[in-house]
Structure formats: C-alpha cells, structure tokens
C-alpha positions, 0 to 999 in steps of 0.5 A: 451532559449525557448527550455531550458524552454520547456524542464524544464517544460516538465520534471517537469510535466512528471516525477511526471506523470510517478510515478503516472502512475507506482503507478496506474499500481501497484494498478491495478495489485493487487501488492500494498502489494509489493509496500508498503515495498519500501523506500517510504512506498508505497505512492506517494510523494506529493509536491505543491498544483497543479493538480499532487499533488491532483491526488497523494493525491487521489491515496494515499487515494485510496491505503490506503483504499484498504490496509485497506479493504484487511487487514480486509478481511484477518482478517475475513478469519483468524477468520472464519478458526480458530477453536477457533473463532479467539482467539489465543491459546497456546499449553499445553507447555506454552510460545512459543507454537504452538498456532494459529497465526493471518495473517501476523505473522510468 
C-alpha cells in the first residue's frame, strides 16, 4: 500500500515538473515562438495553488513578457526599415497592391 501511495505521489509531482522543465528549456533555447502554436497556446496549464502552480504561473508570465518584448522589437525594426516610417502603402493599382507589410503578415 505504501509503495502505491509513493508511486502516485511521485507521479503527481514529477509529471508537472517535466512539463515545466521542458517549457523552461524552450524559453532558454529562444524557441518560444514555435511553442506558441501548439495545442495549449504556448502556456503551461495551472492546476491548484501549490508551488508547482505558482512556478507555472510565473513561467507563463515570463513567457508573455518575452513575447511582448519580441513583438515590440519586431515592430520597431519594421518601422525603421520601412521607407514610409512604418505606414503601410498601396501600389498605384489600388486594392490588393504590393504595399508594405507589417511583421508577421503574409
């Protein structure tokens, strides 16, 4: 009986920690943008109010801040490299022309 309870407790702790570790490694590798397109929208699932949940919440917040800073930096680079100062333009042909695009637009 003690062995079963120990196994259940260990599994309850180790599974979320593996997910947190994987998420932290993705952030450290600079691959957060790839993770954001997964099924979980690039966030750790938070369950409960224990230390694991607090750590998950903190990592989610950190990832959100990194995403926001990255988007702001991309916007600034785009504005700096656009001849019109970041204002999208249309070609003389009217609708659907080949004007400037913002980052992430295809």
